[in-house]
PDB file of N, H, CA, C and O in Angstrom:
ATOM      1  N   MET A   1     110.743 187.268-126.435  1.00  0.00           N
ATOM      2  CA  MET A   1     111.343 188.522-126.845  1.00  0.00           C
ATOM      3  C   MET A   1     110.691 189.671-126.059  1.00  0.00           C
ATOM      4  O   MET A   1     109.466 189.752-125.973  1.00  0.00           O
ATOM      5  N   ALA A   2     111.501 190.536-125.500  1.00  0.00           N
ATOM      6  H   ALA A   2     112.496 190.470-125.570  1.00  0.00           H
ATOM      7  CA  ALA A   2     111.012 191.670-124.715  1.00  0.00           C
ATOM      8  C   ALA A   2     110.498 192.776-125.632  1.00  0.00           C
ATOM      9  O   ALA A   2     110.911 192.899-126.785  1.00  0.00           O
ATOM     10  N   PHE A   3     109.604 193.561-125.095  1.00  0.00           N
ATOM     11  H   PHE A   3     109.269 193.461-124.158  1.00  0.00           H
ATOM     12  CA  PHE A   3     109.055 194.696-125.828  1.00  0.00           C
ATOM     13  C   PHE A   3     110.144 195.749-126.011  1.00  0.00           C
ATOM     14  O   PHE A   3     110.814 196.117-125.047  1.00  0.00           O
ATOM     15  N   LYS A   4     110.325 196.231-127.223  1.00  0.00           N
ATOM     16  H   LYS A   4     109.781 195.932-128.006  1.00  0.00           H
ATOM     17  CA  LYS A   4     111.361 197.218-127.534  1.00  0.00           C
ATOM     18  C   LYS A   4     110.780 198.614-127.381  1.00  0.00           C
ATOM     19  O   LYS A   4     109.797 198.967-128.032  1.00  0.00           O
ATOM     20  N   MET A   5     111.398 199.400-126.517  1.00  0.00           N
ATOM     21  H   MET A   5     112.197 199.114-125.988  1.00  0.00           H
ATOM     22  CA  MET A   5     110.974 200.786-126.295  1.00  0.00           C
ATOM     23  C   MET A   5     111.637 201.696-127.318  1.00  0.00           C
ATOM     24  O   MET A   5     112.745 201.433-127.786  1.00  0.00           O
ATOM     25  N   THR A   6     110.940 202.764-127.649  1.00  0.00           N
ATOM     26  H   THR A   6     110.040 202.977-127.268  1.00  0.00           H
ATOM     27  CA  THR A   6     111.588 203.798-128.451  1.00  0.00           C
ATOM     28  C   THR A   6     112.614 204.486-127.553  1.00  0.00           C
ATOM     29  O   THR A   6     112.489 204.429-126.330  1.00  0.00           O
ATOM     30  N   PRO A   7     113.606 205.121-128.123  1.00  0.00           N
ATOM     31  CA  PRO A   7     114.580 205.842-127.289  1.00  0.00           C
ATOM     32  C   PRO A   7     113.911 206.912-126.421  1.00  0.00           C
ATOM     33  O   PRO A   7     114.326 207.136-125.284  1.00  0.00           O
ATOM     34  N   GLU A   8     112.895 207.559-126.943  1.00  0.00           N
ATOM     35  H   GLU A   8     112.557 207.376-127.866  1.00  0.00           H
ATOM     36  CA  GLU A   8     112.188 208.587-126.181  1.00  0.00           C
ATOM     37  C   GLU A   8     111.448 207.982-124.987  1.00  0.00           C
ATOM     38  O   GLU A   8     111.498 208.524-123.883  1.00  0.00           O
ATOM     39  N   ALA A   9     110.765 206.863-125.211  1.00  0.00           N
ATOM     40  H   ALA A   9     110.725 206.424-126.108  1.00  0.00           H
ATOM     41  CA  ALA A   9     110.037 206.196-124.133  1.00  0.00           C
ATOM     42  C   ALA A   9     110.998 205.703-123.070  1.00  0.00           C
ATOM     43  O   ALA A   9     110.726 205.838-121.877  1.00  0.00           O
ATOM     44  N   GLN A  10     112.121 205.131-123.489  1.00  0.00           N
ATOM     45  H   GLN A  10     112.342 205.022-124.458  1.00  0.00           H
ATOM     46  CA  GLN A  10     113.116 204.655-122.526  1.00  0.00           C
ATOM     47  C   GLN A  10     113.692 205.811-121.727  1.00  0.00           C
ATOM     48  O   GLN A  10     113.939 205.672-120.529  1.00  0.00           O
ATOM     49  N   ALA A  11     113.911 206.950-122.374  1.00  0.00           N
ATOM     50  H   ALA A  11     113.710 207.063-123.347  1.00  0.00           H
ATOM     51  CA  ALA A  11     114.430 208.130-121.682  1.00  0.00           C
ATOM     52  C   ALA A  11     113.442 208.612-120.621  1.00  0.00           C
ATOM     53  O   ALA A  11     113.853 208.995-119.526  1.00  0.00           O
ATOM     54  N   ARG A  12     112.138 208.597-120.935  1.00  0.00           N
ATOM     55  H   ARG A  12     111.804 208.286-121.825  1.00  0.00           H
ATOM     56  CA  ARG A  12     111.120 209.001-119.950  1.00  0.00           C
ATOM     57  C   ARG A  12     111.107 208.039-118.767  1.00  0.00           C
ATOM     58  O   ARG A  12     111.031 208.467-117.615  1.00  0.00           O
ATOM     59  N   ILE A  13     111.179 206.753-119.051  1.00  0.00           N
ATOM     60  H   ILE A  13     111.240 206.406-119.986  1.00  0.00           H
ATOM     61  CA  ILE A  13     111.203 205.748-117.983  1.00  0.00           C
ATOM     62  C   ILE A  13     112.426 205.965-117.100  1.00  0.00           C
ATOM     63  O   ILE A  13     112.313 205.951-115.875  1.00  0.00           O
ATOM     64  N   ASP A  14     113.584 206.162-117.703  1.00  0.00           N
ATOM     65  H   ASP A  14     113.676 206.173-118.699  1.00  0.00           H
ATOM     66  CA  ASP A  14     114.813 206.391-116.938  1.00  0.00           C
ATOM     67  C   ASP A  14     114.718 207.650-116.085  1.00  0.00           C
ATOM     68  O   ASP A  14     115.172 207.671-114.941  1.00  0.00           O
ATOM     69  N   GLU A  15     114.125 208.700-116.651  1.00  0.00           N
ATOM     70  H   GLU A  15     113.756 208.683-117.580  1.00  0.00           H
ATOM     71  CA  GLU A  15     113.949 209.954-115.918  1.00  0.00           C
ATOM     72  C   GLU A  15     113.025 209.755-114.719  1.00  0.00           C
ATOM     73  O   GLU A  15     113.305 210.256-113.630  1.00  0.00           O
ATOM     74  N   HIS A  16     111.934 209.031-114.913  1.00  0.00           N
ATOM     75  H   HIS A  16     111.707 208.624-115.798  1.00  0.00           H
ATOM     76  CA  HIS A  16     110.993 208.785-113.823  1.00  0.00           C
ATOM     77  C   HIS A  16     111.626 207.930-112.733  1.00  0.00           C
ATOM     78  O   HIS A  16     111.413 208.179-111.546  1.00  0.00           O
ATOM     79  N   ARG A  17     112.395 206.932-113.125  1.00  0.00           N
ATOM     80  H   ARG A  17     112.568 206.730-114.089  1.00  0.00           H
ATOM     81  CA  ARG A  17     113.082 206.092-112.134  1.00  0.00           C
ATOM     82  C   ARG A  17     114.091 206.904-111.335  1.00  0.00           C
ATOM     83  O   ARG A  17     114.198 206.738-110.120  1.00  0.00           O
ATOM     84  N   ALA A  18     114.831 207.779-112.006  1.00  0.00           N
ATOM     85  H   ALA A  18     114.744 207.914-112.993  1.00  0.00           H
ATOM     86  CA  ALA A  18     115.806 208.632-111.310  1.00  0.00           C
ATOM     87  C   ALA A  18     115.095 209.566-110.332  1.00  0.00           C
ATOM     88  O   ALA A  18     115.559 209.762-109.209  1.00  0.00           O
ATOM     89  N   TRP A  19     113.971 210.142-110.756  1.00  0.00           N
ATOM     90  H   TRP A  19     113.594 209.984-111.668  1.00  0.00           H
ATOM     91  CA  TRP A  19     113.194 211.029-109.880  1.00  0.00           C
ATOM     92  C   TRP A  19     112.720 210.269-108.651  1.00  0.00           C
ATOM     93  O   TRP A  19     112.841 210.768-107.532  1.00  0.00           O
ATOM     94  N   ALA A  20     112.179 209.065-108.845  1.00  0.00           N
ATOM     95  H   ALA A  20     112.081 208.660-109.754  1.00  0.00           H
ATOM     96  CA  ALA A  20     111.668 208.273-107.726  1.00  0.00           C
ATOM     97  C   ALA A  20     112.798 207.888-106.769  1.00  0.00           C
ATOM     98  O   ALA A  20     112.623 207.920-105.551  1.00  0.00           O
ATOM     99  N   THR A  21     113.942 207.530-107.317  1.00  0.00           N
ATOM    100  H   THR A  21     114.085 207.504-108.306  1.00  0.00           H
ATOM    101  CA  THR A  21     115.086 207.190-106.468  1.00  0.00           C
ATOM    102  C   THR A  21     115.519 208.402-105.644  1.00  0.00           C
ATOM    103  O   THR A  21     115.809 208.278-104.454  1.00  0.00           O
ATOM    104  N   GLN A  22     115.562 209.548-106.267  1.00  0.00           N
ATOM    105  H   GLN A  22     115.327 209.649-107.234  1.00  0.00           H
ATOM    106  CA  GLN A  22     115.935 210.778-105.564  1.00  0.00           C
ATOM    107  C   GLN A  22     114.946 211.087-104.444  1.00  0.00           C
ATOM    108  O   GLN A  22     115.361 211.460-103.347  1.00  0.00           O
ATOM    109  N   ARG A  23     113.643 210.937-104.699  1.00  0.00           N
ATOM    110  H   ARG A  23     113.305 210.633-105.590  1.00  0.00           H
ATOM    111  CA  ARG A  23     112.630 211.185-103.667  1.00  0.00           C
ATOM    112  C   ARG A  23     112.786 210.196-102.503  1.00  0.00           C
ATOM    113  O   ARG A  23     112.682 210.585-101.339  1.00  0.00           O
ATOM    114  N   ARG A  24     113.036 208.907-102.822  1.00  0.00           N
ATOM    115  H   ARG A  24     113.120 208.591-103.767  1.00  0.00           H
ATOM    116  CA  ARG A  24     113.219 207.903-101.759  1.00  0.00           C
ATOM    117  C   ARG A  24     114.375 208.279-100.844  1.00  0.00           C
ATOM    118  O   ARG A  24     114.259 208.199 -99.621  1.00  0.00           O
ATOM    119  N   VAL A  25     115.484 208.687-101.436  1.00  0.00           N
ATOM    120  H   VAL A  25     115.579 208.752-102.429  1.00  0.00           H
ATOM    121  CA  VAL A  25     116.654 209.087-100.654  1.00  0.00           C
ATOM    122  C   VAL A  25     116.330 210.324 -99.820  1.00  0.00           C
ATOM    123  O   VAL A  25     116.653 210.388 -98.634  1.00  0.00           O
ATOM    124  N   GLU A  26     115.700 211.288-100.443  1.00  0.00           N
ATOM    125  H   GLU A  26     115.437 211.236-101.407  1.00  0.00           H
ATOM    126  CA  GLU A  26     115.356 212.537 -99.762  1.00  0.00           C
ATOM    127  C   GLU A  26     114.491 212.268 -98.528  1.00  0.00           C
ATOM    128  O   GLU A  26     114.796 212.753 -97.438  1.00  0.00           O
ATOM    129  N   PHE A  27     113.415 211.497 -98.698  1.00  0.00           N
ATOM    130  H   PHE A  27     113.167 211.103 -99.583  1.00  0.00           H
ATOM    131  CA  PHE A  27     112.507 211.247 -97.584  1.00  0.00           C
ATOM    132  C   PHE A  27     113.100 210.288 -96.558  1.00  0.00           C
ATOM    133  O   PHE A  27     112.793 210.397 -95.371  1.00  0.00           O
ATOM    134  N   ALA A  28     113.933 209.359 -96.985  1.00  0.00           N
ATOM    135  H   ALA A  28     114.182 209.270 -97.949  1.00  0.00           H
ATOM    136  CA  ALA A  28     114.578 208.438 -96.051  1.00  0.00           C
ATOM    137  C   ALA A  28     115.535 209.168 -95.121  1.00  0.00           C
ATOM    138  O   ALA A  28     115.798 208.699 -94.013  1.00  0.00           O
ATOM    139  N   ASN A  29     116.058 210.305 -95.553  1.00  0.00           N
ATOM    140  H   ASN A  29     115.845 210.686 -96.452  1.00  0.00           H
ATOM    141  CA  ASN A  29     117.019 211.050 -94.748  1.00  0.00           C
ATOM    142  C   ASN A  29     116.397 212.132 -93.881  1.00  0.00           C
ATOM    143  O   ASN A  29     117.117 212.831 -93.168  1.00  0.00           O
ATOM    144  N   LEU A  30     115.078 212.289 -93.925  1.00  0.00           N
ATOM    145  H   LEU A  30     114.493 211.722 -94.505  1.00  0.00           H
ATOM    146  CA  LEU A  30     114.417 213.270 -93.064  1.00  0.00           C
ATOM    147  C   LEU A  30     114.298 212.730 -91.645  1.00  0.00           C
ATOM    148  O   LEU A  30     114.167 211.523 -91.439  1.00  0.00           O
ATOM    149  N   ASN A  31     114.346 213.627 -90.674  1.00  0.00           N
ATOM    150  H   ASN A  31     114.453 214.608 -90.842  1.00  0.00           H
ATOM    151  CA  ASN A  31     114.033 213.197 -89.308  1.00  0.00           C
ATOM    152  C   ASN A  31     112.520 213.027 -89.195  1.00  0.00           C
ATOM    153  O   ASN A  31     111.781 213.436 -90.091  1.00  0.00           O
ATOM    154  N   ASN A  32     112.061 212.434 -88.112  1.00  0.00           N
ATOM    155  H   ASN A  32     112.661 212.101 -87.384  1.00  0.00           H
ATOM    156  CA  ASN A  32     110.625 212.138 -87.974  1.00  0.00           C
ATOM    157  C   ASN A  32     109.767 213.390 -88.080  1.00  0.00           C
ATOM    158  O   ASN A  32     108.716 213.367 -88.720  1.00  0.00           O
ATOM    159  N   GLU A  33     110.204 214.482 -87.460  1.00  0.00           N
ATOM    160  H   GLU A  33     111.058 214.501 -86.941  1.00  0.00           H
ATOM    161  CA  GLU A  33     109.425 215.722 -87.495  1.00  0.00           C
ATOM    162  C   GLU A  33     109.255 216.240 -88.920  1.00  0.00           C
ATOM    163  O   GLU A  33     108.160 216.643 -89.313  1.00  0.00           O
ATOM    164  N   SER A  34     110.333 216.228 -89.684  1.00  0.00           N
ATOM    165  H   SER A  34     111.222 215.901 -89.364  1.00  0.00           H
ATOM    166  CA  SER A  34     110.265 216.693 -91.073  1.00  0.00           C
ATOM    167  C   SER A  34     109.474 215.736 -91.958  1.00  0.00           C
ATOM    168  O   SER A  34     108.770 216.165 -92.872  1.00  0.00           O
ATOM    169  N   LEU A  35     109.591 214.444 -91.685  1.00  0.00           N
ATOM    170  H   LEU A  35     110.163 214.096 -90.942  1.00  0.00           H
ATOM    171  CA  LEU A  35     108.821 213.457 -92.453  1.00  0.00           C
ATOM    172  C   LEU A  35     107.325 213.638 -92.206  1.00  0.00           C
ATOM    173  O   LEU A  35     106.529 213.579 -93.143  1.00  0.00           O
ATOM    174  N   VAL A  36     106.943 213.857 -90.949  1.00  0.00           N
ATOM    175  H   VAL A  36     107.590 213.904 -90.188  1.00  0.00           H
ATOM    176  CA  VAL A  36     105.529 214.095 -90.626  1.00  0.00           C
ATOM    177  C   VAL A  36     105.042 215.365 -91.319  1.00  0.00           C
ATOM    178  O   VAL A  36     103.960 215.378 -91.906  1.00  0.00           O
ATOM    179  N   ALA A  37     105.833 216.424 -91.254  1.00  0.00           N
ATOM    180  H   ALA A  37     106.712 216.413 -90.777  1.00  0.00           H
ATOM    181  CA  ALA A  37     105.440 217.683 -91.906  1.00  0.00           C
ATOM    182  C   ALA A  37     105.280 217.484 -93.414  1.00  0.00           C
ATOM    183  O   ALA A  37     104.339 218.002 -94.015  1.00  0.00           O
ATOM    184  N   SER A  38     106.190 216.745 -94.016  1.00  0.00           N
ATOM    185  H   SER A  38     106.955 216.324 -93.528  1.00  0.00           H
ATOM    186  CA  SER A  38     106.095 216.479 -95.458  1.00  0.00           C
ATOM    187  C   SER A  38     104.852 215.665 -95.780  1.00  0.00           C
ATOM    188  O   SER A  38     104.141 215.965 -96.740  1.00  0.00           O
ATOM    189  N   ALA A  39     104.587 214.636 -94.983  1.00  0.00           N
ATOM    190  H   ALA A  39     105.164 214.392 -94.204  1.00  0.00           H
ATOM    191  CA  ALA A  39     103.405 213.801 -95.222  1.00  0.00           C
ATOM    192  C   ALA A  39     102.129 214.628 -95.096  1.00  0.00           C
ATOM    193  O   ALA A  39     101.214 214.488 -95.908  1.00  0.00           O
ATOM    194  N   LYS A  40     102.067 215.484 -94.085  1.00  0.00           N
ATOM    195  H   LYS A  40     102.810 215.597 -93.425  1.00  0.00           H
ATOM    196  CA  LYS A  40     100.874 216.327 -93.913  1.00  0.00           C
ATOM    197  C   LYS A  40     100.710 217.284 -95.090  1.00  0.00           C
ATOM    198  O   LYS A  40      99.594 217.509 -95.558  1.00  0.00           O
ATOM    199  N   LEU A  41     101.809 217.842 -95.565  1.00  0.00           N
ATOM    200  H   LEU A  41     102.716 217.659 -95.185  1.00  0.00           H
ATOM    201  CA  LEU A  41     101.749 218.743 -96.725  1.00  0.00           C
ATOM    202  C   LEU A  41     101.246 217.997 -97.958  1.00  0.00           C
ATOM    203  O   LEU A  41     100.359 218.485 -98.659  1.00  0.00           O
ATOM    204  N   TYR A  42     101.802 216.825 -98.222  1.00  0.00           N
ATOM    205  H   TYR A  42     102.522 216.429 -97.652  1.00  0.00           H
ATOM    206  CA  TYR A  42     101.372 216.041 -99.383  1.00  0.00           C
ATOM    207  C   TYR A  42      99.902 215.645 -99.255  1.00  0.00           C
ATOM    208  O   TYR A  42      99.150 215.719-100.226  1.00  0.00           O
ATOM    209  N   MET A  43      99.492 215.222 -98.052  1.00  0.00           N
ATOM    210  H   MET A  43     100.103 215.162 -97.262  1.00  0.00           H
ATOM    211  CA  MET A  43      98.094 214.830 -97.849  1.00  0.00           C
ATOM    212  C   MET A  43      97.152 216.015 -98.036  1.00  0.00           C
ATOM    213  O   MET A  43      96.036 215.843 -98.527  1.00  0.00           O
ATOM    214  N   ALA A  44      97.591 217.223 -97.648  1.00  0.00           N
ATOM    215  H   ALA A  44      98.497 217.362 -97.249  1.00  0.00           H
ATOM    216  CA  ALA A  44      96.750 218.413 -97.793  1.00  0.00           C
ATOM    217  C   ALA A  44      96.558 218.797 -99.254  1.00  0.00           C
ATOM    218  O   ALA A  44      95.617 219.513 -99.597  1.00  0.00           O
ATOM    219  N   ASN A  45      97.449 218.322-100.107  1.00  0.00           N
ATOM    220  H   ASN A  45      98.213 217.740 -99.828  1.00  0.00           H
ATOM    221  CA  ASN A  45      97.399 218.697-101.516  1.00  0.00           C
ATOM    222  C   ASN A  45      96.937 217.572-102.429  1.00  0.00           C
ATOM    223  O   ASN A  45      97.095 217.649-103.647  1.00  0.00           O
ATOM    224  N   MET A  46      96.372 216.534-101.844  1.00  0.00           N
ATOM    225  H   MET A  46      96.244 216.471-100.854  1.00  0.00           H
ATOM    226  CA  MET A  46      95.833 215.443-102.643  1.00  0.00           C
ATOM    227  C   MET A  46      94.565 214.923-101.979  1.00  0.00           C
ATOM    228  O   MET A  46      94.241 215.316-100.858  1.00  0.00           O
ATOM    229  N   THR A  47      93.863 214.057-102.655  1.00  0.00           N
ATOM    230  H   THR A  47      94.126 213.737-103.565  1.00  0.00           H
ATOM    231  CA  THR A  47      92.644 213.498-102.094  1.00  0.00           C
ATOM    232  C   THR A  47      92.672 211.982-102.219  1.00  0.00           C
ATOM    233  O   THR A  47      93.266 211.439-103.151  1.00  0.00           O
ATOM    234  N   PRO A  48      92.027 211.302-101.276  1.00  0.00           N
ATOM    235  CA  PRO A  48      91.946 209.848-101.432  1.00  0.00           C
ATOM    236  C   PRO A  48      91.057 209.520-102.626  1.00  0.00           C
ATOM    237  O   PRO A  48      90.386 210.397-103.170  1.00  0.00           O
ATOM    238  N   ALA A  49      91.058 208.289-103.016  1.00  0.00           N
ATOM    239  H   ALA A  49      91.603 207.576-102.574  1.00  0.00           H
ATOM    240  CA  ALA A  49      90.347 207.856-104.220  1.00  0.00           C
ATOM    241  C   ALA A  49      88.834 207.902-104.047  1.00  0.00           C
ATOM    242  O   ALA A  49      88.171 206.867-104.109  1.00  0.00           O
ATOM    243  N   GLN A  50      88.288 209.091-103.832  1.00  0.00           N
ATOM    244  H   GLN A  50      88.827 209.931-103.781  1.00  0.00           H
ATOM    245  CA  GLN A  50      86.838 209.305-103.812  1.00  0.00           C
ATOM    246  C   GLN A  50      86.105 208.560-102.692  1.00  0.00           C
ATOM    247  O   GLN A  50      84.937 208.208-102.857  1.00  0.00           O
ATOM    248  N   PHE A  51      86.760 208.317-101.574  1.00  0.00           N
ATOM    249  H   PHE A  51      87.709 208.603-101.440  1.00  0.00           H
ATOM    250  CA  PHE A  51      86.110 207.604-100.477  1.00  0.00           C
ATOM    251  C   PHE A  51      86.121 208.465 -99.224  1.00  0.00           C
ATOM    252  O   PHE A  51      87.162 208.981 -98.818  1.00  0.00           O
ATOM    253  N   ALA A  52      84.966 208.612 -98.625  1.00  0.00           N
ATOM    254  H   ALA A  52      84.120 208.193 -98.954  1.00  0.00           H
ATOM    255  CA  ALA A  52      84.820 209.422 -97.414  1.00  0.00           C
ATOM    256  C   ALA A  52      85.244 208.636 -96.181  1.00  0.00           C
ATOM    257  O   ALA A  52      85.311 207.407 -96.216  1.00  0.00           O
ATOM    258  N   PRO A  53      85.534 209.349 -95.082  1.00  0.00           N
ATOM    259  CA  PRO A  53      85.831 208.643 -93.832  1.00  0.00           C
ATOM    260  C   PRO A  53      84.687 207.697 -93.480  1.00  0.00           C
ATOM    261  O   PRO A  53      83.516 208.056 -93.605  1.00  0.00           O
ATOM    262  N   GLY A  54      85.022 206.513 -93.049  1.00  0.00           N
ATOM    263  H   GLY A  54      85.973 206.221 -92.948  1.00  0.00           H
ATOM    264  CA  GLY A  54      84.009 205.551 -92.639  1.00  0.00           C
ATOM    265  C   GLY A  54      83.566 204.590 -93.718  1.00  0.00           C
ATOM    266  O   GLY A  54      82.929 203.582 -93.412  1.00  0.00           O
ATOM    267  N   GLU A  55      83.884 204.870 -94.981  1.00  0.00           N
ATOM    268  H   GLU A  55      84.401 205.689 -95.229  1.00  0.00           H
ATOM    269  CA  GLU A  55      83.521 203.912 -96.028  1.00  0.00           C
ATOM    270  C   GLU A  55      84.407 202.685 -95.873  1.00  0.00           C
ATOM    271  O   GLU A  55      85.624 202.816 -95.740  1.00  0.00           O
ATOM    272  N   PRO A  56      83.818 201.498 -95.887  1.00  0.00           N
ATOM    273  CA  PRO A  56      84.583 200.281 -95.594  1.00  0.00           C
ATOM    274  C   PRO A  56      85.392 199.765 -96.788  1.00  0.00           C
ATOM    275  O   PRO A  56      85.146 198.675 -97.305  1.00  0.00           O
ATOM    276  N   VAL A  57      86.360 200.580 -97.208  1.00  0.00           N
ATOM    277  H   VAL A  57      86.560 201.465 -96.788  1.00  0.00           H
ATOM    278  CA  VAL A  57      87.237 200.179 -98.301  1.00  0.00           C
ATOM    279  C   VAL A  57      88.681 200.467 -97.890  1.00  0.00           C
ATOM    280  O   VAL A  57      88.929 201.320 -97.038  1.00  0.00           O
ATOM    281  N   TYR A  58      89.610 199.770 -98.483  1.00  0.00           N
ATOM    282  H   TYR A  58      89.409 199.077 -99.175  1.00  0.00           H
ATOM    283  CA  TYR A  58      91.022 199.936 -98.129  1.00  0.00           C
ATOM    284  C   TYR A  58      91.485 201.382 -98.254  1.00  0.00           C
ATOM    285  O   TYR A  58      92.164 201.887 -97.360  1.00  0.00           O
ATOM    286  N   ASP A  59      91.131 202.057 -99.343  1.00  0.00           N
ATOM    287  H   ASP A  59      90.579 201.646-100.070  1.00  0.00           H
ATOM    288  CA  ASP A  59      91.611 203.421 -99.576  1.00  0.00           C
ATOM    289  C   ASP A  59      91.197 204.368 -98.450  1.00  0.00           C
ATOM    290  O   ASP A  59      92.017 205.135 -97.947  1.00  0.00           O
ATOM    291  N   ALA A  60      89.930 204.312 -98.058  1.00  0.00           N
ATOM    292  H   ALA A  60      89.263 203.689 -98.467  1.00  0.00           H
ATOM    293  CA  ALA A  60      89.440 205.189 -96.998  1.00  0.00           C
ATOM    294  C   ALA A  60      90.093 204.847 -95.668  1.00  0.00           C
ATOM    295  O   ALA A  60      90.443 205.746 -94.904  1.00  0.00           O
ATOM    296  N   THR A  61      90.260 203.568 -95.382  1.00  0.00           N
ATOM    297  H   THR A  61      89.975 202.838 -96.003  1.00  0.00           H
ATOM    298  CA  THR A  61      90.888 203.158 -94.131  1.00  0.00           C
ATOM    299  C   THR A  61      92.327 203.648 -94.082  1.00  0.00           C
ATOM    300  O   THR A  61      92.767 204.172 -93.059  1.00  0.00           O
ATOM    301  N   MET A  62      93.058 203.486 -95.161  1.00  0.00           N
ATOM    302  H   MET A  62      92.701 203.060 -95.993  1.00  0.00           H
ATOM    303  CA  MET A  62      94.451 203.928 -95.198  1.00  0.00           C
ATOM    304  C   MET A  62      94.546 205.434 -95.034  1.00  0.00           C
ATOM    305  O   MET A  62      95.332 205.926 -94.226  1.00  0.00           O
ATOM    306  N   TRP A  63      93.747 206.166 -95.798  1.00  0.00           N
ATOM    307  H   TRP A  63      93.108 205.765 -96.455  1.00  0.00           H
ATOM    308  CA  TRP A  63      93.828 207.630 -95.837  1.00  0.00           C
ATOM    309  C   TRP A  63      93.326 208.283 -94.560  1.00  0.00           C
ATOM    310  O   TRP A  63      93.977 209.178 -94.021  1.00  0.00           O
ATOM    311  N   HIS A  64      92.171 207.839 -94.073  1.00  0.00           N
ATOM    312  H   HIS A  64      91.642 207.112 -94.511  1.00  0.00           H
ATOM    313  CA  HIS A  64      91.505 208.525 -92.974  1.00  0.00           C
ATOM    314  C   HIS A  64      91.820 207.947 -91.597  1.00  0.00           C
ATOM    315  O   HIS A  64      91.564 208.600 -90.585  1.00  0.00           O
ATOM    316  N   ILE A  65      92.372 206.736 -91.542  1.00  0.00           N
ATOM    317  H   ILE A  65      92.580 206.206 -92.364  1.00  0.00           H
ATOM    318  CA  ILE A  65      92.612 206.115 -90.241  1.00  0.00           C
ATOM    319  C   ILE A  65      94.091 205.773 -90.045  1.00  0.00           C
ATOM    320  O   ILE A  65      94.706 206.234 -89.083  1.00  0.00           O
ATOM    321  N   ILE A  66      94.663 204.979 -90.935  1.00  0.00           N
ATOM    322  H   ILE A  66      94.164 204.604 -91.717  1.00  0.00           H
ATOM    323  CA  ILE A  66      96.029 204.493 -90.718  1.00  0.00           C
ATOM    324  C   ILE A  66      97.062 205.609 -90.855  1.00  0.00           C
ATOM    325  O   ILE A  66      97.895 205.783 -89.965  1.00  0.00           O
ATOM    326  N   LEU A  67      97.025 206.367 -91.950  1.00  0.00           N
ATOM    327  H   LEU A  67      96.349 206.226 -92.673  1.00  0.00           H
ATOM    328  CA  LEU A  67      98.021 207.428 -92.129  1.00  0.00           C
ATOM    329  C   LEU A  67      97.972 208.473 -91.014  1.00  0.00           C
ATOM    330  O   LEU A  67      99.028 208.826 -90.488  1.00  0.00           O
ATOM    331  N   PRO A  68      96.803 208.984 -90.629  1.00  0.00           N
ATOM    332  CA  PRO A  68      96.796 209.930 -89.513  1.00  0.00           C
ATOM    333  C   PRO A  68      97.345 209.330 -88.212  1.00  0.00           C
ATOM    334  O   PRO A  68      98.017 210.022 -87.448  1.00  0.00           O
ATOM    335  N   GLU A  69      97.064 208.055 -87.961  1.00  0.00           N
ATOM    336  H   GLU A  69      96.519 207.492 -88.582  1.00  0.00           H
ATOM    337  CA  GLU A  69      97.593 207.415 -86.753  1.00  0.00           C
ATOM    338  C   GLU A  69      99.116 207.287 -86.824  1.00  0.00           C
ATOM    339  O   GLU A  69      99.803 207.540 -85.835  1.00  0.00           O
ATOM    340  N   LEU A  70      99.644 206.899 -87.975  1.00  0.00           N
ATOM    341  H   LEU A  70      99.086 206.693 -88.779  1.00  0.00           H
ATOM    342  CA  LEU A  70     101.100 206.834 -88.135  1.00  0.00           C
ATOM    343  C   LEU A  70     101.739 208.204 -87.910  1.00  0.00           C
ATOM    344  O   LEU A  70     102.758 208.314 -87.227  1.00  0.00           O
ATOM    345  N   LEU A  71     101.145 209.232 -88.479  1.00  0.00           N
ATOM    346  H   LEU A  71     100.318 209.143 -89.034  1.00  0.00           H
ATOM    347  CA  LEU A  71     101.686 210.583 -88.317  1.00  0.00           C
ATOM    348  C   LEU A  71     101.605 211.032 -86.863  1.00  0.00           C
ATOM    349  O   LEU A  71     102.530 211.673 -86.365  1.00  0.00           O
ATOM    350  N   ARG A  72     100.517 210.708 -86.180  1.00  0.00           N
ATOM    351  H   ARG A  72      99.766 210.188 -86.584  1.00  0.00           H
ATOM    352  CA  ARG A  72     100.383 211.062 -84.759  1.00  0.00           C
ATOM    353  C   ARG A  72     101.480 210.393 -83.942  1.00  0.00           C
ATOM    354  O   ARG A  72     102.103 211.036 -83.096  1.00  0.00           O
ATOM    355  N   ARG A  73     101.722 209.108 -84.186  1.00  0.00           N
ATOM    356  H   ARG A  73     101.217 208.586 -84.873  1.00  0.00           H
ATOM    357  CA  ARG A  73     102.741 208.391 -83.436  1.00  0.00           C
ATOM    358  C   ARG A  73     104.133 208.927 -83.707  1.00  0.00           C
ATOM    359  O   ARG A  73     104.929 209.080 -82.781  1.00  0.00           O
ATOM    360  N   LEU A  74     104.436 209.215 -84.963  1.00  0.00           N
ATOM    361  H   LEU A  74     103.789 209.092 -85.716  1.00  0.00           H
ATOM    362  CA  LEU A  74     105.733 209.788 -85.277  1.00  0.00           C
ATOM    363  C   LEU A  74     105.891 211.156 -84.619  1.00  0.00           C
ATOM    364  O   LEU A  74     106.961 211.483 -84.106  1.00  0.00           O
ATOM    365  N   SER A  75     104.831 211.946 -84.636  1.00  0.00           N
ATOM    366  H   SER A  75     103.961 211.680 -85.052  1.00  0.00           H
ATOM    367  CA  SER A  75     104.870 213.271 -84.002  1.00  0.00           C
ATOM    368  C   SER A  75     105.126 213.137 -82.508  1.00  0.00           C
ATOM    369  O   SER A  75     105.876 213.928 -81.935  1.00  0.00           O
ATOM    370  N   ASP A  76     104.520 212.159 -81.881  1.00  0.00           N
ATOM    371  H   ASP A  76     103.911 211.517 -82.346  1.00  0.00           H
ATOM    372  CA  ASP A  76     104.701 211.946 -80.446  1.00  0.00           C
ATOM    373  C   ASP A  76     106.141 211.554 -80.115  1.00  0.00           C
ATOM    374  O   ASP A  76     106.634 211.864 -79.030  1.00  0.00           O
ATOM    375  N   GLN A  77     106.820 210.871 -81.048  1.00  0.00           N
ATOM    376  H   GLN A  77     106.419 210.619 -81.929  1.00  0.00           H
ATOM    377  CA  GLN A  77     108.193 210.447 -80.819  1.00  0.00           C
ATOM    378  C   GLN A  77     109.195 211.569 -81.081  1.00  0.00           C
ATOM    379  O   GLN A  77     110.310 211.545 -80.560  1.00  0.00           O
ATOM    380  N   ALA A  78     108.799 212.543 -81.881  1.00  0.00           N
ATOM    381  H   ALA A  78     107.893 212.563 -82.304  1.00  0.00           H
ATOM    382  CA  ALA A  78     109.728 213.613 -82.271  1.00  0.00           C
ATOM    383  C   ALA A  78     110.029 214.559 -81.122  1.00  0.00           C
ATOM    384  O   ALA A  78     110.792 215.510 -81.289  1.00  0.00           O
TER     385      ALA A  78
END
């Protein structure tokens, strides 16, 4: 038997799913230049999970090495 959600909880879940779907469509339709600008804006307004550059953990590698390299390459193609 599946867990029964309250109508309010189900409404919140549905709202969050709709928001996420809308964001996916929005970002999928950006050109590379706009996608890079959006990624840089989002990165400027958030922080990685408490890991500094050079710390040998996935979060730091993704945030400080992989994402900047992806953005650089996309910028070069734009």
